[in-house]
C-alpha positions as CSV (number, residue, x, y, z in Angstrom):
1,M,17.7,-42.2,-5.3
2,E,20.4,-43.9,-3.5
3,E,21.4,-40.6,-2.0
4,A,17.9,-40.0,-0.9
5,K,17.8,-43.3,0.8
6,Q,21.1,-42.7,2.4
7,E,19.9,-39.2,3.6
8,Q,16.7,-40.8,4.9
9,I,18.7,-43.4,6.8
10,E,20.9,-40.7,8.3
11,K,17.9,-38.7,9.3
12,N,16.3,-41.8,10.9
13,D,19.6,-42.5,12.7
14,N,19.7,-38.9,14.0
15,V,16.1,-39.1,15.1
16,E,16.8,-42.5,16.8
17,E,19.9,-41.1,18.5
18,S,18.0,-38.0,19.6
19,Q,15.2,-40.2,21.0
20,N,17.7,-42.4,22.7
21,N,19.4,-39.4,24.3
22,N,16.0,-38.1,25.4
23,N,15.1,-41.6,26.8
24,E,18.4,-41.7,28.7
25,E,17.8,-38.3,30.2
26,I,14.3,-39.4,31.2
27,V,15.6,-42.6,32.7
28,V,18.3,-40.6,34.7
29,E,15.6,-38.1,35.9
30,V,13.3,-40.9,36.9
31,G,16.2,-42.6,38.8
32,K,17.0,-39.3,40.6
33,E,13.3,-38.9,41.5
34,E,13.1,-42.5,42.8
35,K,16.2,-41.9,44.9
36,S,14.7,-38.7,46.2
37,L,11.5,-40.5,47.0
38,E,13.3,-43.3,48.8
39,D,15.3,-40.7,50.8
40,A,12.1,-38.9,51.7
41,Q,10.4,-42.2,52.7
42,K,13.4,-43.1,54.9
43,A,13.3,-39.7,56.5
44,L,9.6,-40.1,57.2
45,E,10.1,-43.5,58.7
46,E,12.8,-42.1,61.0
47,K,10.6,-39.2,62.1
48,E,7.8,-41.7,62.8
49,A,10.1,-43.8,64.9
50,Q,11.3,-40.8,66.8
51,L,7.7,-39.6,67.4
52,F,6.7,-43.1,68.6
53,K,9.7,-43.2,70.9
54,K,8.7,-39.8,72.4
55,E,5.1,-41.0,72.8
56,V,6.4,-44.1,74.7
57,E,8.5,-41.9,76.9
58,L,5.7,-39.6,77.7
59,T,3.2,-42.4,78.3
60,L,5.7,-44.1,80.7
61,K,6.3,-40.8,82.4
62,D,2.6,-40.3,82.9
63,A,2.3,-43.8,84.4
64,G,5.2,-43.1,86.7
65,L,7.4,-45.5,85.0
66,A,9.9,-43.1,83.3
67,D,12.8,-45.1,84.9
68,F,12.0,-48.0,82.5
69,A,12.0,-45.9,79.3
70,E,15.5,-46.9,78.3
71,I,15.0,-50.7,78.7
72,I,11.6,-51.0,77.1
73,N,11.5,-51.8,73.4
74,I,8.0,-51.6,72.1
75,K,6.6,-51.9,68.5
76,D,3.1,-50.5,68.8
77,A,0.7,-48.8,71.2
78,E,-1.2,-51.9,72.2
79,E,2.1,-53.5,73.3
80,L,2.9,-50.3,75.3
81,K,-0.4,-50.5,77.1
82,T,0.1,-54.2,78.1
83,T,3.7,-53.5,79.2
84,I,2.6,-50.6,81.4
85,D,0.0,-52.8,83.0
86,K,2.5,-55.6,83.7
87,L,5.0,-53.2,85.1
88,N,2.4,-51.6,87.4
89,K,1.4,-55.1,88.7
90,I,5.0,-55.9,89.4
91,I,5.7,-52.6,91.2
92,N,2.5,-52.8,93.2
93,A,3.4,-56.4,94.3
94,R,6.9,-55.2,95.3
95,K,5.4,-52.2,97.3
96,I,3.2,-54.6,99.2
97,D,6.2,-57.0,99.9
98,S,8.4,-54.1,101.0
99,S,5.9,-52.2,103.1
100,F,6.3,-51.8,106.8
101,K,6.1,-55.1,108.7
102,P,6.5,-54.6,112.4
103,D,9.1,-56.9,113.9
104,G,9.0,-57.8,117.5
105,H,6.2,-55.4,118.2
106,K,5.1,-55.7,121.8
107,Q,1.8,-54.5,123.2
108,V,2.2,-51.9,125.9
109,D,1.0,-53.4,129.2
110,K,-0.7,-51.6,132.0
111,Y,2.5,-51.4,134.1
112,A,4.5,-49.7,131.3
113,Q,1.7,-47.2,130.7
114,A,1.5,-46.4,134.4
115,E,5.3,-46.1,134.6
116,K,5.4,-43.6,131.7
117,Q,2.7,-41.5,133.4
118,G,4.6,-41.7,136.7
119,N,1.6,-43.4,138.4
120,V,3.0,-45.5,141.2
121,L,-0.4,-46.6,142.3
122,G,-1.2,-47.9,138.8
123,M,2.1,-49.7,138.7
124,I,1.4,-51.5,142.0
125,E,-2.1,-52.3,140.9
126,S,-1.0,-53.9,137.6
127,K,1.6,-56.1,139.5
128,L,-0.9,-57.2,142.2
129,S,-3.7,-57.9,139.6
130,G,-1.4,-60.5,138.0
131,L,-1.0,-62.3,141.3
132,F,-4.7,-62.6,142.0
133,K,-5.8,-64.0,138.6
134,S,-7.5,-67.2,138.8
């Protein structure tokens, strides 16, 4: 009977050892799957980041602001829209400030007009009209 018990104990130990090996294999496989899943998730996040960066570049290009693509760091689409609006306001204000402003612009008087046309009578008339003003 003692041998039977001993045999039974050995069988139980073998079964336990076999189950432990199976459990270890399953744990290793689950660990590999988790790592694979994490890697896939990281790759997906990187692809999403690249896609959003391309979207930002295209949106800026459409708005005529492609020169600012490298310096703009945006997290979401709403922030992109507000940033584009702000940049457009700044650029429009600068366009107005740097637009043509005549400096020392003189109006052409009657004498200069007559002189350009070679009209001697008009030149004399413009000079004499200044003398007889009241």
